[in-house]
KOLNU-166874 format. One line per 8 residues: number of its first residue (from 0); for each residue x, y, z of N, C-alpha, C, O. Coordinates in steps of 0.05 Angstrom, whole numbers, plus 5000, padded with zeros to 4 digits. Layout:
REM KOLNU-166874
NUM	X Y Z X Y Z X Y Z X Y Z; ...;
REM end
This chain:
REM KOLNU-166874
0	6247 2663 7068 6234 2639 7055 6204 2643 7051 6192 2630 7035; 6193 2662 7068 6164 2665 7066 6156 2678 7040 6163 2701 7035; 6142 2663 7023 6135 2673 6997 6108 2687 6997 6104 2708 6984; 6089 2676 7012 6062 2688 7014 6058 2700 7041 6059 2686 7062; 6053 2726 7042 6047 2739 7068 6017 2741 7071 6002 2744 7052; 6007 2738 7096 5978 2740 7101 5968 2767 7094 5982 2787 7096; 5942 2769 7085 5931 2795 7079 5930 2813 7103 5929 2803 7126; 5929 2839 7099 5929 2858 7121 5903 2854 7137 5881 2853 7126;
8	5906 2850 7164 5884 2846 7181 5872 2873 7190 5884 2887 7206; 5850 2880 7178 5838 2906 7183 5827 2908 7212 5822 2930 7222; 5823 2885 7224 5811 2884 7251 5833 2879 7273 5826 2873 7295; 5858 2880 7265 5879 2873 7285 5878 2890 7310 5880 2880 7332; 5873 2916 7307 5872 2934 7330 5848 2926 7348 5850 2927 7373; 5826 2919 7336 5802 2910 7351 5808 2884 7366 5799 2881 7389; 5822 2866 7354 5829 2841 7367 5848 2845 7390 5845 2833 7412; 5868 2862 7386 5887 2868 7407 5873 2882 7431 5879 2876 7454;
16	5854 2899 7425 5839 2913 7446 5822 2893 7462 5820 2896 7486; 5811 2873 7448 5794 2853 7462 5812 2836 7480 5803 2829 7502; 5836 2829 7471 5854 2813 7488 5863 2830 7512 5865 2820 7534; 5868 2855 7507 5876 2873 7529 5854 2875 7550 5858 2876 7574; 5829 2876 7540 5806 2877 7558 5804 2853 7575 5798 2855 7599; 5809 2829 7563 5808 2804 7579 5830 2804 7600 5825 2795 7623; 5854 2814 7593 5876 2815 7612 5869 2833 7636 5874 2827 7659; 5856 2856 7629 5847 2875 7650 5827 2862 7668 5829 2865 7693;
24	5807 2849 7657 5786 2836 7673 5798 2814 7691 5790 2812 7714; 5817 2799 7680 5830 2778 7696 5845 2790 7719 5844 2779 7741; 5859 2812 7715 5873 2826 7736 5853 2835 7758 5858 2832 7782; 5830 2846 7750 5810 2856 7769 5798 2833 7785 5794 2835 7809; 5792 2811 7771 5781 2788 7785 5800 2776 7805 5793 2769 7827; 5825 2775 7797 5846 2763 7815 5850 2780 7840 5856 2770 7861; 5846 2806 7837 5849 2824 7860 5825 2827 7878 5827 2832 7902; 5801 2824 7866 5777 2831 7880 5756 2808 7885 5740 2811 7903;
32	5757 2787 7869 5737 2766 7872 5747 2744 7891 5769 2733 7887; 5732 2738 7913 5741 2718 7932 5747 2691 7920 5766 2678 7928; 5731 2683 7901 5736 2656 7888 5761 2657 7871 5778 2639 7873; 5763 2677 7854 5786 2679 7836 5812 2682 7851 5833 2672 7842; 5811 2696 7873 5836 2701 7889 5847 2675 7901 5871 2672 7905; 5829 2655 7906 5837 2630 7918 5849 2610 7899 5863 2591 7908; 5844 2613 7873 5851 2592 7854 5882 2590 7850 5897 2609 7852; 5890 2565 7844 5918 2559 7838 5919 2544 7811 5898 2538 7799;
40	5943 2539 7801 5946 2524 7776 5932 2497 7779 5919 2487 7760; 5935 2485 7802 5924 2458 7807 5894 2458 7809 5880 2440 7800; 5883 2479 7822 5854 2479 7827 5837 2483 7803 5814 2475 7802; 5848 2497 7782 5831 2501 7758 5838 2481 7736 5826 2482 7714; 5857 2463 7741 5864 2443 7721 5840 2427 7712 5836 2424 7687; 5825 2415 7730 5803 2398 7722 5781 2414 7708 5766 2403 7692; 5778 2440 7716 5758 2457 7702 5767 2462 7673 5750 2463 7656; 5792 2465 7668 5802 2469 7641 5797 2444 7624 5789 2446 7600;
48	5801 2420 7636 5795 2396 7621 5766 2394 7613 5759 2387 7591; 5748 2402 7632 5720 2403 7627 5713 2422 7604 5696 2416 7587; 5726 2445 7604 5721 2465 7583 5729 2454 7555 5716 2459 7535; 5751 2439 7554 5760 2427 7529 5738 2407 7518 5732 2407 7495; 5727 2391 7536 5706 2373 7528 5681 2387 7519 5668 2379 7500; 5675 2409 7532 5651 2425 7524 5656 2437 7496 5637 2438 7480; 5681 2446 7491 5687 2456 7465 5685 2434 7444 5674 2438 7422; 5694 2410 7451 5692 2387 7433 5663 2381 7426 5657 2376 7403;
56	5646 2382 7446 5617 2376 7442 5605 2397 7423 5590 2391 7405; 5613 2422 7427 5602 2444 7410 5611 2440 7381 5596 2445 7362; 5637 2432 7377 5647 2428 7350 5632 2405 7336 5625 2407 7313; 5628 2383 7351 5614 2360 7340 5585 2366 7333 5574 2354 7314; 5573 2383 7349 5545 2390 7343 5542 2412 7322 5520 2420 7314; 5566 2422 7313 5567 2442 7291 5552 2468 7300 5541 2482 7283; 5552 2474 7326 5540 2498 7336 5562 2520 7338 5576 2521 7358; 5563 2536 7318 5585 2556 7316 5584 2577 7338 5604 2586 7348;
64	5559 2585 7346 5557 2604 7368 5568 2592 7394 5581 2605 7410; 5562 2566 7399 5572 2553 7423 5602 2548 7422 5616 2550 7442; 5612 2543 7397 5641 2540 7394 5655 2566 7402 5675 2566 7417; 5644 2589 7393 5655 2615 7400 5654 2619 7430 5673 2629 7442; 5632 2612 7443 5628 2615 7472 5649 2598 7487 5661 2608 7506; 5652 2573 7479 5670 2555 7493 5699 2563 7488 5716 2559 7506; 5706 2573 7465 5733 2583 7460 5739 2607 7479 5762 2609 7489; 5719 2623 7484 5723 2645 7503 5729 2635 7531 5746 2645 7545;
72	5714 2614 7539 5719 2602 7566 5747 2591 7568 5761 2594 7588; 5755 2577 7546 5782 2565 7546 5804 2587 7546 5824 2585 7560; 5799 2609 7531 5818 2631 7530 5821 2643 7558 5843 2651 7566; 5798 2645 7572 5799 2656 7599 5817 2639 7617 5833 2650 7633; 5815 2613 7614 5832 2595 7631 5861 2599 7625 5878 2598 7643; 5868 2602 7599 5896 2605 7592 5907 2631 7604 5930 2632 7613; 5891 2652 7603 5899 2678 7615 5901 2675 7645 5919 2687 7658; 5883 2659 7657 5882 2654 7686 5908 2641 7695 5921 2650 7714;
80	5917 2620 7681 5942 2606 7688 5965 2626 7686 5982 2626 7704; 5965 2642 7665 5988 2660 7662 5989 2681 7684 6010 2689 7693; 5965 2691 7692 5964 2711 7713 5974 2699 7739 5989 2712 7754; 5966 2675 7746 5974 2662 7771 6005 2659 7771 6018 2664 7791; 6016 2649 7748 6045 2645 7747 6060 2671 7748 6083 2671 7758; 6048 2693 7739 6062 2719 7739 6066 2729 7768 6084 2744 7773; 6048 2720 7785 6049 2729 7813 6073 2717 7828 6082 2728 7848; 6082 2694 7819 6105 2681 7831 6131 2686 7815 6152 2675 7822;
88	6128 2701 7793 6152 2708 7777 6161 2685 7759 6183 2686 7748; 6144 2664 7755 6152 2642 7739 6150 2649 7709 6169 2644 7694; 6128 2660 7701 6124 2669 7673 6098 2686 7672 6082 2685 7691; 6095 2700 7650 6070 2715 7646 6059 2709 7618 6071 2694 7604; 6037 2722 7611 6024 2716 7586 6042 2723 7562 6040 2710 7541; 6060 2743 7565 6078 2750 7543 6098 2727 7539 6105 2720 7516; 6108 2715 7561 6126 2692 7558 6112 2669 7544 6124 2656 7527; 6087 2664 7551 6071 2642 7539 6068 2647 7509 6074 2629 7493;
96	6060 2671 7501 6055 2677 7473 6081 2678 7457 6082 2667 7435; 6102 2690 7468 6127 2691 7453 6139 2663 7451 6152 2657 7431; 6135 2647 7472 6146 2620 7472 6134 2603 7449 6148 2589 7435; 6107 2605 7447 6094 2589 7426 6101 2600 7398 6102 2585 7379; 6104 2626 7396 6112 2638 7370 6139 2628 7361 6143 2619 7338; 6159 2628 7380 6186 2618 7373 6185 2588 7366 6199 2579 7349; 6168 2573 7381 6166 2545 7375 6155 2540 7347 6165 2523 7332; 6135 2555 7339 6123 2552 7312 6143 2559 7291 6144 2546 7270;
104	6160 2579 7296 6180 2586 7276 6201 2564 7273 6209 2557 7251; 6210 2553 7296 6230 2532 7296 6220 2507 7282 6234 2494 7267; 6194 2501 7287 6184 2475 7277 6172 2478 7248 6161 2458 7238; 6174 2501 7236 6165 2505 7209 6188 2515 7192 6185 2537 7180; 6210 2501 7190 6233 2511 7175 6227 2513 7145 6242 2526 7131; 6206 2499 7136 6198 2501 7108 6184 2527 7102 6180 2535 7079; 6176 2542 7123 6164 2568 7120 6183 2590 7128 6186 2610 7114; 6197 2586 7150 6215 2607 7161 6244 2601 7157 6262 2615 7167;
112	6250 2580 7141 6278 2573 7135 6281 2565 7106 6265 2573 7089; 6301 2548 7101 6306 2540 7073 6301 2510 7069 6311 2499 7049; 6286 2498 7087 6280 2469 7084 6259 2465 7063 6239 2480 7062; 6262 2445 7046 6242 2439 7025 6226 2414 7034 6237 2395 7043; 6200 2416 7030 6183 2393 7036 6165 2388 7012 6158 2407 6997; 6157 2363 7008 6140 2355 6986 6111 2352 6993 6093 2356 6977; 6106 2345 7019 6078 2339 7027 6075 2342 7057 6093 2348 7072; 6050 2337 7065 6043 2339 7094 6058 2319 7110 6066 2325 7133;
120	6063 2296 7100 6077 2275 7114 6105 2283 7122 6115 2278 7144; 6119 2297 7104 6146 2307 7110 6145 2329 7131 6163 2331 7147; 6124 2345 7130 6121 2366 7150 6119 2354 7178 6132 2363 7197; 6102 2333 7180 6098 2319 7206 6123 2306 7216 6129 2306 7239; 6138 2293 7197 6163 2280 7204 6184 2300 7214 6197 2295 7234; 6186 2322 7200 6205 2343 7209 6197 2354 7237 6214 2359 7254; 6171 2357 7241 6161 2368 7267 6170 2349 7290 6181 2359 7310; 6166 2323 7286 6173 2305 7308 6204 2304 7312 6213 2302 7335;
128	6219 2306 7291 6248 2305 7294 6259 2330 7307 6277 2329 7324; 6247 2353 7300 6255 2378 7313 6247 2378 7342 6262 2387 7360; 6223 2368 7347 6213 2367 7375 6231 2349 7392 6237 2355 7415; 6241 2327 7380 6258 2309 7395 6284 2322 7402 6295 2318 7424; 6295 2338 7383 6320 2353 7389 6316 2373 7411 6334 2377 7428; 6293 2386 7411 6287 2406 7432 6285 2393 7460 6293 2405 7480; 6276 2368 7460 6272 2355 7486 6299 2343 7496 6300 2334 7519; 6319 2344 7480 6347 2335 7487 6347 2306 7496 6345 2287 7480;
136	6349 2301 7522 6353 2274 7532 6327 2258 7535 6328 2235 7543; 6305 2270 7529 6280 2256 7531 6275 2237 7508 6286 2242 7486; 6260 2216 7512 6255 2196 7491 6233 2205 7472 6219 2225 7477; 6230 2191 7450 6211 2198 7429 6183 2199 7440 6167 2217 7432; 6176 2181 7458 6148 2179 7468 6143 2193 7494 6121 2192 7505; 6164 2207 7504 6161 2221 7530 6140 2244 7529 6130 2251 7550; 6135 2254 7506 6117 2277 7504 6087 2270 7503 6070 2287 7502; 6081 2244 7504 6053 2235 7503 6042 2237 7532 6052 2222 7549;
144	6022 2253 7536 6011 2256 7564 6000 2230 7574 5985 2216 7560; 6006 2224 7599 5997 2199 7611 5967 2199 7615 5954 2177 7615; 5955 2222 7619 5926 2224 7625 5909 2226 7599 5885 2229 7601; 5922 2225 7576 5907 2227 7551 5889 2203 7547 5897 2181 7555; 5864 2206 7537 5847 2183 7531 5862 2162 7515 5877 2168 7497; 5857 2137 7521 5873 2114 7511 5873 2113 7480 5894 2108 7468; 5850 2118 7467 5850 2117 7438 5867 2139 7426 5883 2133 7408; 5864 2163 7436 5880 2185 7426 5910 2181 7432 5927 2187 7416;
152	5915 2170 7456 5943 2164 7464 5956 2144 7445 5979 2148 7436; 5941 2123 7438 5952 2102 7420 5959 2115 7393 5979 2109 7381; 5941 2133 7383 5946 2146 7358 5971 2163 7359 5988 2162 7340; 5974 2178 7380 5998 2196 7383 6023 2180 7385 6044 2187 7374; 6022 2157 7400 6045 2140 7403 6054 2130 7375 6078 2131 7369; 6035 2121 7359 6041 2111 7333 6052 2133 7314 6070 2128 7299; 6040 2157 7316 6049 2179 7300 6078 2187 7307 6094 2193 7289; 6084 2187 7333 6111 2195 7341 6131 2174 7333 6154 2181 7324;
160	6124 2149 7334 6142 2127 7326 6147 2129 7295 6169 2125 7286; 6126 2136 7281 6128 2140 7252 6147 2163 7245 6161 2162 7225; 6147 2183 7262 6163 2207 7257 6193 2201 7257 6209 2216 7246; 6201 2178 7269 6230 2171 7269 6234 2145 7253 6254 2132 7255; 6214 2138 7236 6217 2116 7218 6208 2089 7227 6211 2069 7212; 6197 2087 7252 6188 2061 7262 6158 2058 7255 6141 2065 7270; 6153 2046 7231 6126 2043 7222 6125 2023 7199 6145 2016 7187; 6101 2013 7194 6097 1995 7171 6099 2011 7145 6094 2035 7144;
168	6107 1997 7124 6108 2009 7098 6082 2004 7082 6073 2022 7066; 6071 1981 7085 6048 1973 7069 6023 1969 7086 6024 1956 7107; 6001 1981 7078 5976 1979 7092 5967 1950 7095 5954 1943 7115; 5973 1933 7075 5965 1905 7076 5978 1891 7100 5966 1874 7112; 6003 1898 7106 6016 1886 7129 6003 1894 7155 6002 1878 7174; 5993 1919 7156 5979 1928 7180 5953 1912 7184 5947 1904 7207; 5938 1908 7163 5914 1892 7165 5920 1863 7172 5904 1851 7187; 5941 1852 7162 5949 1825 7169 5955 1824 7199 5948 1803 7212;
176	5966 1845 7210 5972 1846 7239 5946 1846 7255 5943 1833 7276; 5926 1861 7245 5900 1862 7258 5888 1834 7259 5878 1825 7280; 5889 1819 7237 5878 1792 7236 5893 1773 7255 5881 1756 7268; 5919 1777 7256 5935 1761 7274 5928 1766 7303 5925 1747 7319; 5924 1791 7311 5916 1798 7338 5888 1788 7345 5883 1779 7367; 5870 1789 7325 5843 1779 7330 5843 1749 7336 5829 1739 7353; 5860 1734 7321 5862 1705 7325 5873 1699 7353 5864 1681 7367; 5893 1715 7361 5905 1711 7387 5885 1717 7410 5885 1704 7430;
184	5869 1737 7405 5848 1744 7425 5828 1722 7427 5819 1714 7448; 5820 1711 7404 5800 1690 7403 5809 1665 7418 5794 1651 7430; 5835 1660 7417 5847 1636 7430 5855 1641 7459 5862 1622 7473; 5855 1666 7467 5865 1672 7494 5845 1664 7515 5820 1663 7510; 5854 1658 7539 5837 1651 7562 5848 1665 7587 5872 1671 7589; 5830 1669 7606 5838 1680 7631 5850 1708 7629 5839 1725 7615; 5871 1713 7644 5884 1740 7645 5894 1749 7618 5897 1773 7613; 5900 1730 7600 5911 1737 7574 5891 1751 7556 5899 1766 7538;
192	5865 1747 7562 5844 1759 7545 5846 1790 7545 5844 1802 7524; 5850 1802 7568 5852 1831 7570 5876 1841 7554 5874 1861 7540; 5899 1828 7557 5923 1836 7543 5919 1834 7513 5926 1853 7498; 5907 1812 7504 5904 1808 7475 5883 1827 7464 5885 1835 7441; 5862 1833 7480 5842 1853 7471 5855 1880 7467 5849 1894 7447; 5873 1888 7485 5888 1913 7482 5904 1913 7456 5906 1933 7442; 5916 1890 7450 5932 1887 7425 5914 1891 7401 5923 1903 7381; 5890 1879 7402 5871 1882 7380 5864 1911 7375 5865 1921 7352;
200	5858 1925 7397 5851 1954 7394 5874 1970 7383 5870 1987 7366; 5898 1965 7393 5922 1980 7384 5926 1975 7355 5933 1994 7340; 5923 1950 7345 5928 1945 7317 5906 1957 7300 5911 1966 7277; 5881 1957 7310 5859 1970 7294 5863 2000 7292 5858 2012 7271; 5873 2012 7314 5878 2041 7314 5901 2047 7294 5900 2067 7279; 5920 2029 7293 5942 2032 7274 5932 2031 7245 5940 2046 7228; 5914 2012 7240 5902 2009 7213 5885 2034 7206 5886 2044 7183; 5870 2043 7226 5854 2067 7221 5871 2091 7214 5864 2107 7197;
208	5895 2093 7227 5914 2115 7221 5923 2113 7192 5925 2134 7178; 5928 2089 7182 5936 2086 7154 5914 2094 7135 5919 2103 7113; 5889 2090 7144 5866 2096 7127 5857 2125 7130 5837 2134 7118; 5871 2140 7147 5863 2168 7151 5838 2172 7169 5824 2192 7166; 5833 2152 7186 5809 2153 7203 5818 2160 7232 5836 2147 7242; 5805 2179 7244 5810 2185 7272 5793 2166 7289 5769 2169 7289; 5806 2147 7303 5790 2127 7318 5773 2139 7339 5751 2129 7345; 5782 2160 7352 5766 2173 7373 5741 2184 7361 5719 2181 7373;
216	5743 2198 7339 5720 2209 7325 5701 2187 7315 5677 2190 7317; 5713 2166 7304 5697 2144 7293 5680 2131 7315 5656 2126 7311; 5693 2125 7338 5679 2112 7359 5658 2130 7371 5636 2122 7379; 5664 2156 7373 5645 2175 7384 5621 2178 7366 5598 2180 7376; 5625 2177 7340 5603 2178 7321 5585 2153 7325 5560 2155 7323; 5597 2130 7329 5582 2106 7333 5567 2107 7360 5544 2098 7361; 5579 2118 7380 5566 2121 7406 5541 2139 7403 5519 2132 7413; 5544 2161 7388 5521 2179 7384 5499 2166 7368 5475 2170 7372;
224	5507 2150 7348 5488 2135 7332 5472 2115 7348 5448 2113 7346; 5487 2101 7366 5473 2081 7383 5454 2095 7402 5431 2086 7406; 5462 2118 7414 5445 2132 7432 5420 2141 7418 5398 2138 7429; 5422 2152 7393 5399 2161 7378 5380 2138 7373 5356 2140 7378; 5390 2115 7364 5373 2092 7358 5360 2080 7383 5337 2073 7383; 5376 2079 7405 5364 2068 7429 5343 2086 7441 5322 2077 7450; 5348 2113 7439 5328 2132 7448 5302 2129 7432 5280 2133 7442; 5305 2123 7406 5282 2120 7388 5265 2095 7398 5241 2096 7399;
232	5280 2073 7404 5266 2050 7414 5251 2056 7440 5228 2048 7444; 5264 2071 7458 5252 2078 7483 5227 2095 7479 5207 2092 7493; 5229 2114 7460 5206 2131 7454 5183 2115 7444 5160 2120 7452; 5188 2096 7426 5167 2080 7414 5155 2062 7436 5130 2057 7435; 5171 2052 7454 5160 2035 7475 5140 2051 7493 5120 2040 7502; 5147 2076 7498 5129 2093 7513 5103 2098 7499 5081 2099 7511; 5105 2102 7472 5080 2106 7456 5062 2082 7457 5038 2084 7454; 5074 2058 7460 5059 2034 7461 5052 2026 7490 5040 2005 7495;
240	5059 2044 7509 5054 2038 7537 5067 2012 7546 5056 1997 7562; 5091 2007 7536 5106 1983 7543 5131 1990 7557 5144 2011 7552; 5139 1973 7576 5164 1976 7589 5186 1962 7572 5181 1940 7562; 5208 1975 7569 5230 1964 7553 5237 1935 7562 5242 1918 7546; 5236 1931 7588 5244 1904 7599 5224 1883 7590 5231 1859 7590; 5200 1891 7583 5179 1871 7575 5179 1866 7545 5165 1848 7535; 5195 1882 7530 5196 1878 7501 5216 1856 7494 5237 1854 7507; 5211 1842 7473 5230 1822 7463 5251 1836 7447 5247 1858 7438;
248	5274 1822 7443 5295 1834 7427 5285 1838 7398 5293 1857 7385; 5268 1820 7389 5257 1822 7362 5241 1847 7358 5242 1861 7338; 5224 1853 7379 5208 1878 7378 5225 1903 7378 5220 1922 7363; 5246 1902 7395 5263 1925 7396 5279 1929 7370 5284 1951 7361; 5286 1907 7357 5301 1908 7332 5285 1920 7310 5297 1933 7292; 5259 1917 7310 5242 1929 7290 5245 1960 7291 5248 1973 7271; 5243 1970 7315 5246 1999 7319 5275 2009 7313 5279 2031 7303; 5294 1992 7320 5322 1998 7314 5326 2003 7284 5338 2022 7276;
256	5315 1984 7268 5317 1987 7239 5302 2011 7229 5310 2024 7210; 5280 2016 7242 5263 2039 7234 5278 2065 7239 5276 2084 7224; 5293 2066 7262 5307 2090 7269 5328 2098 7248 5335 2121 7245; 5339 2078 7235 5360 2082 7215 5350 2101 7192 5365 2116 7180; 5324 2099 7187 5313 2115 7164 5312 2144 7170 5309 2161 7152; 5314 2152 7196 5312 2180 7204 5338 2193 7211 5339 2216 7219; 5360 2178 7207 5387 2189 7213 5396 2209 7192 5418 2220 7194;
REM end
């Protein structure tokens, strides 16, 4: 079924040699470094999460050199996990790589099989349906990590539900749901406020999905924008030898508006 084959990679041998070098270094560290020898799958888990966030920061800052550096750190962690598991006979790096290769082939029947697709949406729907078959007795939403950030988790939940046909058809209906949830939140009191606020966020994330907006990225951009503007106010207050606490909201708002011109 594969109609277009990738161009010949003239650097393939160089890439394979680099990966082999990393495997060799990992073996040496595991045998000879006191710190590396002590590590377990559990002990480096939180470090891996930190590395992913550092990679994310590098991507958002558009620092390609730092992206390359952080990818290296993350690659080291993946090799580290595989090396640890190989010592107990559970799996090794070959099992990891072959496993993901087989998974990609299974989940792309429009490339490696005779399935026809018209667009990206059909590719995503097929992916979720194939994944569900692979999980056998597991539910549609069982694959969403419990520790995933709430905004990203809500998006994945909605995407997985859409993969089996549980979704709105019309964007207008989604926006109507947002307005309905906002009204319920406005009228809520006591313990109900937290529940209704969660419903508002979930419905907004759903609407963002329909509009092709990543809510996590959108909120992060707003956070960074706020930080920049607030830092500008703080800088101006220092230039005026004023304490922020002594400035009025009106004075701070002048600098807030001024900061917008330099974004």
